[in-house]
N, C-alpha and C positions, 0 to 999 in steps of 0.2 A: 569707272574706272574700269577696266575689264577684270576677270578673275586672277589670270596671270599677275597685273601688276599687283591689285590688292594683296595677293599672297607675298609676293615679294617684299611689299611695305608694312606688312604684319612681322615678318623675320627680321627686319630692320628695327622695328620697333623693340621687338622681344629682344633681341642683342644687345640693343641700347641699354635696356633695363636691368639687364644681367650685369654689365660693366659697371653700370653706377652703382649697382648692391654690390659689388665686388671691390668698389675704392672705399668701402668704408671700414677696412680693417685698421688695426693700431697704427697709428702713425699716419694715416691718410687723411687728406682734406676732408673735411665735413661737409655734406650740402646743407641747404637751410633747414629741410626737415629733421636732419641729425641733432640740430641746436635743442637741447632740453629746455622745459620752464622750469626755473629755480621753485624749489618747493621749501618751506619754512619748516625745518625741524629735520630735512634728509638732503639738503643741498647747502653749498655755500659759492661765495660771489668773490670773485677778485678783479678789483678796477686797477687795469694798468696804467702806470703813466711814466712819461719819458722822464728824462733829466731835468728839464724846463718844469716839470711837476704839472703838464699839460695830459689830459687823457688820452691814450693810445689804443683802446680797446677794453677787454674785459675776458674773463673766463668764468665758466662755471663748473664746479665738481658736485657728483651726484652720485649719493650710494648707490652703489649696484650689488648682486650676488657675489661677482667677481673682484670685487675690490671698490674703486673710487673711478668713477668714468668724468674725464678732465675735457672739456671743449674749451679752446682757445681761438680768440676771436682777437687779432691785433692788427695796427694799420701803422703808418708812419716809419717803415723800416725798409732798409737796404734789400733789393731782389736776391732771393738765394737762400740757402739755409742756415737757421740760426738755433744755437744751443738755448734749450729749454730746463730749468731746473727747478726743483722746489728747496727753497734755502731753510735755514734752522729758525732766524730769528725774524719776527713779527716788525721789522723796521725797515723801510724804502728810505734810509738816510744816507749821505755820507759815511765813509766808515775805513778803516784799514782793511788791505789784503795781507796775505799771510806775511808779505815781507815788511809789511808796518807801513807800506805807501798808503796815503788814502785816495779810495776810488769811487765813485759814482754807485750808490746803493749797497756801499761796502758795510753797512751797519745789518745789513741782511745775513752775515756770515756766511757757512759753506754750506754744503748741501745737507739736506735731511740726510741723516746716517744713526736711526734709532738702535741698530743692530752692533754699530760700531764695525762696520766691516773694513772701514777705510779703503773701499774700492769702488773706482768710478767704473760705469761699465753699460753695456748696451740694456735697454729695458725690455728688449726682447731675448736675449739670447744669453745674458748673465744674471743666474740666480743669486749670487753673490754680492752684486751694484749695491749701492746706495739706494734707499727707498724715496729719494727725491729724483732720481734719474728718471729722463722723459726722452721722448721721440725728437728729432729735429723739428723746427717750425718750418715750413717752405713758403715763402712770401714772393708774391708775385711781383709782376712790372709796376704794379701800380701801390707797391709798398704793403699789400695787404697779406695776411696770412692765416689759413684756419687751420687748426689739428684738433682731430679726436683720437682718444685712447683711454684704455683703461689700466689702471696701476692697481694691481693686486696686492701690494706691500703696504698700503696705506689706509686708514680709514679717518671718517668724519667725525667717529665717537669720541668726544672730547676726555674723556677718561682713559682713553688708551694710551700706551705709550708710543704707538705710531701714527697718533692722531696728526692730522697735519693742520688744524684750527687755529688759527692765530701764527702761523708761519707765513712765509713769502712766496710767491711765484715770480720768476726772474726770466727776462729773456737776455740773450749773449749775441755780442756784435756779429760774431762767427760760427761756421758749423761745428758741431761736437764730433770730435774723432771716435770718442767712446772707448780710447784707450788711455790718453794720458790723464794721470792724477794729478791735482784733486777735480778737475771741472771738464776735461776732454780738451784742454786747449782752445776753448769757445771765444776767447777775447773778453774785452770788456761787457760791462752789465748795462744794458740800452732801456731797459724797461723793469717795471717791478710794480707788484701789488701786492696788499696782503689779503690771506685767506680768510676771512669773516664769513659766520653762519648767514644763510640766508635770513631775511626778515619778510615779513608779510608787506611791509610799507615799501621794501626794496625791490619786490618782485615786479610790480606791475613795470611795464616799459623796460626791464632791465635785459630783455632778450635781443641780440642784435636781430637786423630786419637782414632780408636776401642780399641787399645791397653791399652788404660789408661781408658778403661770401662768396662774391664772384672773382 
């Protein structure tokens, strides 16, 4: 390879690396390297399931200096954007919605809102939002979605008022509009999982492979 061609190739590789690094902000899909290894004592695991009770992915929550980093890896969804929220109850069973109608995963209750703001909003632009609000999950044409973001309003310290241990992570059928109370007009609940502390016997083999992150 002559020198001009080699220089051009190096520039292209450097630009690709910069673009890849810039894609790791809040609300952007995570690369395989961005998926954390759960650590007993400082992480939590969520086993996501569909209405039929079948596994549909998982999430890893990790304590970081800024709050809690959440990496979601879901599958079996329709392509497009899906609302994602932390709900107050640790139950993934049918239950009533605010109108009293029984819905899938209704037992999870409403959004986690320890400060009683009563306000649904965008996780990056609304300081008064529910602590359980999160970015939309972008799902590709194969029905798989990956999301990595850090939530500064929650913790994994069980004794804290804003702890999310024992609560639920819920994926909705539609995109969150970040305006409409109480859930951003994001439609029905299609995936649900309880946020449980990571255990040593659950860590091995719990991290998704790159096959699920493409």
